GUBA-705921 format. One record per residue: x, z, y of N, C-alpha, C, CB in turn; residue in three letters. Coordinates in steps of 0.001 Angstrom, whole numbers, plus 500000, padded with zeros to 6 digits. Glycine has a CB too. Layout:
<pts>
XZYXZYXZYXZYALA;...
</pts>
This chain:
<pts>
506827485625499353506146485801500168506667486769501116505114486001499680MET;505936486338502441505927486751503859505327488047503965505201485789504745ASP;505897488941503629505162489961503760504764490997504860505534490420503032TYR;505618490445505899504912491096507763503828490193507717506062490758509630ILE;503998488724507871502786488178508315501625488563507055503025486469508608ALA;501612489186506124500298489446505053500231491067505862500724489378502776ASP;500670491693505874500192493115506785499607492746508099501522494177507179VAL;500209491733508773499571491724510477498256490779510163500860490807511959GLN;497782490698509064496268490410508666495562491495508772496023489918507306LYS;495721492402508466495103493874508580495298494961509699495533494538507480TYR;496222494689510584496848495639511274497500494955512295497691496437510503THR;497434495296513845497896494952514844499641495069514994497116495670515711SER;499667496368514755501392496539515094501795496872513907501969497729516223ALA;502987495725513572503761496359512095505191496331512485503547495329510505VAL;505482497916511631506845497583512014507647497219511020507460498559512634ASP;508308496279511354509148495226510376510165495884509953509710493901510995GLU;510838496872510030511756497546509878510841498076508487512273498467511188SER;510027499094508479509549499860507436509496498466506553508065500834507732VAL;508351497360506933508201496086505952509342495953504957508162494696506791VAL;510557495498505729511548495226505265512444496153504264512036494906506219GLN;512198497795504705512763498489503602511936498460502019512873499952504156ALA;510546498677502406509817498537501488509950497447500518508828498563501966MET;510092496364500864510470494956500075511625495194499422510706493641500980ALA;512629496151499671513928496511499040513598497386498356515023496880499782ALA;513162498616498431512750499659497589511993498817496383511780500788498425THR;510720498323496567509693497584495601510072496440495125508467497285496157TYR;511316495696495369511856494675494888511183493973493829512960494996494566ARG;511459494929492522511363494897491050510420494715490597511671495761490452LEU;509382495981491327507835495837491097506743494667491886507324497245491505VAL;507510494162492643507226492945493603507409491697492944508131492922494840LEU;508346491728492396509088490454491533508213489961490335510625490954490829SER;507481490864490013506367490634488513504895490407489024506263492244487336ARG;504256489165488632503172489081488962501894490232488777503035488049488461ALA;502037490343487574500846491914487596501153493097487785500163492302486405ASP;502555493165488390502576494563489312502528494398490545503706495406489207SER;502609493336491202502894492993492476501594492983493427503577491679492424ALA;500380492988492477499167493236493463498398494311492037498070491346494147VAL;497598495362493532496838496545492897495241496020492852497045498071493895ILE;494748496239491611493337495767490753492484496972491945493271496254488396ALA;491559496787492398490838497701493266489629498217492558490446497033494569PHE;489492497123491120488801497407490081488944498123488840488559496595489850GLY;490203498569489025490573499112488017491433500821488158491368497960487464ASP;490136501686487692490507503100488404491702503613487782489347504256488271PRO;491976503498486911493581503729486329494592503452487237493975502817485112GLY;494640502315487481495532501954488604495438502225490022495613500803488596GLU;494201502331490408493973503391491732494454505042491776492336503479491944LEU;494446505685490099494687506979489830495792506667489976494287507688488722ALA;496783505612489838498534505764489767499111505689491019499324504590488924ARG;498230504769491897498155504607493577498350505763494284496808504111494118VAL;497219506926493821497220508042494276498401509061493874496051508439493984LYS;498435509429493034499085510158492217500948509801492400498354509808490728LYS;501235508612492356502889508235492438503129507651494104503360506744491074ASN;502010506968494553502484506577496144502201507693497231501623505188496705PHE;501050508022496782500470508708498118500587510580497601498414508003498476LEU;500740511017496820501239512248496477502699512449496232500596512619495426ILE;503154511496495235504658511855495034505755511037496021505029511507493440ARG;505160510015496604506420509193497503505836509548499188506458506992497083LYS;504881509889499290504313510644500852504272511556501155503316510642501290LEU;504352512725499883503564514008500080502527514721500544503943514446500389GLY;501569513699499948500062514290500536499646514790499265498821513095501262LEU;498394515701499825497774516290498528496191515779498495497881518085498537SER;495430516286497808494154515994497379493483516155498586493626516808496249GLU;493308517286499375492520517658500334492846516649501314492671519048500742SER;493764515520501863493824514727502455493155513502502290494720514713502528ASP;492045513886501549490864512298501171491723511603501168489579511581502233ASP;492281510950499690493089510024499335492081508998498527494317510642498544LEU;491014509706498197490328508630497391489405507818498675489252509405495983ASP;489353508633499722488430507877500451489542506857501494487279509031501339GLY;490845507147501638491869506240502338492076505217501355493276506951502767ALA;492352505050499923492209503767499181490742503062499609492297504089497489ILE;489784503889499381488602502636499377488414502174501124486756503377498611ALA;488945502766501848489318502154503438489973501105503347490181502999504396GLU;490922501499502694491781499970502804491551498913501611493525500255502777VAL;490467499177500597490073498308499726488955497302500485489558499100498486GLY;488324498273501142487422497631502133487853496714503306486767498628502704ALA;488772496918503609489692496386504561489940494706504565491013497127504276LYS;490248495043502992491096493750502442489904493080501620492626494166501343MET;488994493352501781487910493106501062487862491255501083486541494001501806LYS;487321490809499998487438488943499842489068489021499305487214487728501821GLY;489808489439499184491135488944498752491231489085497713492171489366499205VAL;491657488388497106491458488504495266492797488679494685490769486973494424SER;493655488825495709495148489736494934495255490474496297496995488620494343ARG;494976491465496085495929492494497094497569492868496892495242493954496999ARG;497841492395497622499522492704497399499811494419497956500645491369498600ASN;500645494714496546501180496082496537501704496274498243502562496219495251ARG;502494495988498450503573496090499941502344496194500544504795494646500599LEU;501159495745500948500210495756501889499184496923501642499585494433501919THR;499285497050500884498335498492500534499012499538500738497814498720499075VAL;500407499811500232500973500556500274501218501148501974501884500105499468TYR;501814499856502815501815499778503987500727500235504691502059498743504224TYR;499827499689504447498350500069505021497869501908504997497150499109503884LEU;497908502009503662497723503654503308498681504426504055497976504053501702LEU;499957504215503994500938504894504725500797504976506212502126504324504439ALA;500245504056506781499749503943508347498625504577508447499490502539508925GLU;497686504795507621496481505852507564496997507045507801495703505956506247HIS;497748507715507208498095509192507380499197509147508358498541509968505992PHE;499522508180508979500755508326509809502316509002509197500234509239510964GLY;502770508181508225503485508470506991504739507145507092502277508408505473LYS;504354506204508041505076504748507637506769505373508032504383503018508893LEU;507370506419508578508771506853508872509115507256507323508921508205510120ASP;508324507527506388508682508183505106509339506681504527507187508999504125VAL;508869505825504720509309504314503781510609503826504603507865502797503823LEU;511259504004505699512032503629506429513372503808505585511854504270507672LYS;
</pts>
């Protein structure tokens, strides 16, 4: 999959080095069809994104309106049946100004 092209559908300025680093970091997760996408209709999945990515990886806290950011990214990607995990993570990190954490 061309992750850079997918991210470019939703944001104008894509840091290709971040996308490449993320693809390497999440290689195993992205290689499996069931874990390569995020199901926005599954509250458990969204809770894992919040806990494991936003809080643990990016160092954010509940006071950062994590649910609002997840909902915003979901709305931005509305109409896409398979929302790619890397793209969602990139957009969330961009939202919070945390792309440097992913390099």
